N, C-alpha and C positions, 0 to 999 in steps of 0.2 A: 604226047609225049616227048621229049627232048632225046636228040642220037649225039652222042657223044663222038667228036673225031679228034683223036689225040696225035700230036707230032712235036718233036724233041726240037726245042729252039738250038739254032748254030751258036749263038753265043750263050757263054756263060758270066752268070753273075759272080765274080769274085772267084771262081774256080767250083761253082756250083750251079748247073743249070737246071732251070727250072724247065717244067712241061705245060705245053699251050694247048690248052683244050678248047676246042667249039663246038658249041651247043645250038642246037635247032629249038628256040623256044617260040613258039605258035608262028611257025614260020619265017622267022627272023634270025639268024646267027649271030649268036653270042658268044665270046669270048672271056677267058679269064688264064692266070699263069696261076700253077703250081706247083710249090716246094714240098714235096713228100717228107713225111715224118724220118730223120735221120737214126731215131732210135728204136721204133717199132713198127709192125706191117700189119696189126692189127689193133683197136681201140683207142686210137691216138685223140687228142684233142683237134677240133678243126677251128682255123681262124679264118675270118672273113674280113680282107682289108680294102676300103674303099677310097680312091684318089677322089679329088678335088675336082671341081670345075675346069675343064680344059687341061687336066691331067691325064694319066696315064695308068694301065697297071706296071707298064716298067716304071714309071715313076713312084707309084706308090712303094714298089719292091725294096728301089733304092734307098728312098726315104723314111720308113717305116720299119725295113730290116728287121720285122717281127720273125721271119724263116731264124734268122740267124740269135735273135736273142731268148725263143723257145723252139730248139730243134727237136723235141719231143712232138711238136705238133705238126700237123699236115696244114700249110698255110697258101690259102687263096687269096690272087690278087684279082676282084675282076676290072673288067671293061666298060664303061660306060657309053652310052649313045649320044648324039649329039639333043643336046636339050636348052629349050629357052626358059632365060632367066631373069632378074632383072639388069643384069649386067651383060648379059649376051641375048638380047632379045629376037635375033633370029634364029637363034638354037646353032648355031655354026662350030659349039665346041662341044666334046664328049663330057656328059654328067649324069645325074641321078633325078629320077622324080622327086619332088618333095611334098606331096600331098598325096592321100588314101585317092586313090581313082584316076591319078595326074596320070598322062600317055599310056591311057588302057592298063594300067598295074604292072607294066612291061618288065620293071628293074624288079617290084617283089615278086613274081613269074619267075625270071631269071635268077633270084636269090633260092627260090623254093625248087628249081633246076639243079643246081650246085649241090642245094644239101643232098637230094635224090641220087645224084652222082656221086660223091663223095660218101655217103653211106654205103652205096651198094660196090664202088669199085676200091675205097681205101679203108673199106670198114670204119670208119671213125666212130666214138663214141659221141651218138647223139643227146646225152647230156648234157655234152662239154663241149657245145659249140657257140664261138664267140663273135663279137662284129666290133671291128675299129673303121675310123674313117676320119677326114679332115676335110675341111669347110664345108660344100656341098655334098662330101662324101660322110661328112660328120650330120649334118642334119638327117641324111638318110637313114643314119644307123638310131637316129630318133625316133622316125620315121617306123623302122623296123620292130624297135619297142613296142609301139602302138598294133604295129599291125603281125609281128610275128613274135610275140613275147615268149611265146612259151619255147619256141625254138632256140632260144640264147641262153645260156648261163650267165652272163656278162658282158658289156659293153665300154665303149670306149670312146667316144665323140671327142674330137679336135675343131677349136673356132668355127664354132656352130651353133646355130640355135632351131628353133620349130615348132610349130604349130598345133606337130601333134602330140606334145607334152602338156598332157589332162590329169586333170586331178583322178579321173577314174582309173591308170594305169597300172597294174599290180609292180609292188616295188621290187626293184631289179640291180643287181649289184653295179656299179657306174662309177666310172672314172673320167672328169670332165677336164678337159685341157683347154686353156685361155690363157689371155694375154692383155694387158691393161693398152697395150699401146698397139693393138690392132685395127690396122688402119681399112680394111675390107669388113670385116663383120666387126662394129663395135662392139667393146668391152659392156656397154649399156645393156646390149641385147643379148650378150653370152650370161651378164652377173645374172638378168633376167631368167635366162634359163637354167643356171644352177640354182637359183631359188626355187623354181618351179621342181627341180629334181630332188631337194632335199626334204621338199615338203611333201613328194611322192613317195620319197624312200623313209621318212620320218625320221629325220635327219637329228641329232641332238643341236642345242644352239651352239656348245663350243667343240672343233674339234682338236685332234692329237696329231703332233707331226709322224708322217709316215715315211718320206725320203725329202731328199732339197728338194722343197720348193713346193713338196705335195702336203695337205692335211687329209686325213681319215678322219671321217664322219661316221663312227661306226654304228648300223643297223640294231635298233633295240625288237623289242617285241613287234611281230609284224610289218618290221621294216625293213633295210635294205643295205649293207655299206656302199658309202660314198666318197670316193678322194676327188679332191679338185688340184690339180696340176696348176697354178698359176704362175707361170714362166713371163720374162722377157723378150722374145722372140719375135714379137708383134703378130704377123699373119704365117710366119714359118713354123712348121714342126720342128720341136725341139729336135738336138741330134742324139739326146738318148731317151725321147720320146717310147721308141719301141722296147728298149729294157724297162721300161718301167711299166707300161702298158702289158707286156709278157708276167711281170711278178703280180700284178694285179689280177689277172687271169688265172694264174697259177693258184693264187688266193681262195679262188671262187670257183 
């Protein structure tokens, strides 16, 4: 059972201070920033936003700014733990597990604890829970699709791929952000992930314009909507990513 210790941050983000929450998850202290809904105290959507490898919850809040783009939602920015990856074999920088069972499933258990906390403390709508993430955080979002599919209404991974994208996954509304000029996660890898996503969601071959640089592949019978945001920012998160992700989540 996770025990929460809540404290207000002394520094405000652009005039609106989040709360920093600490949870004990199987004896390990985990933390996240939470921006409460500016509209409602009950039945709000919940959005979890995961930073990339070497990032932080504060950095994710600054770059995604989903708490501004979707003020009706309760927005949570979790903090990862030191994690070994191909680019950081010694695991000195913070990140997220990449496979089921990795690191004892510590990050999936952390998500479970956040969901319990948010439902109990903020009375969020459990049917309107969403996840977004960039790079390693985006790969973790893909993993959550596999490990906790029923918990999420829609997903938005950026600059990522994952071995979790298997054909047995249930179709899920998803917005994928990718760039042909990404030098960290090559576009070839991301393109293969997009193809798997579209296959899983039973997407039509042709899509339609949904927003600038975004194509919607409308989910048919038994499928789910897929939006592909193909931008020119390389491995960086586009400045309007939060706005477009919020738009997609609102629609699902």
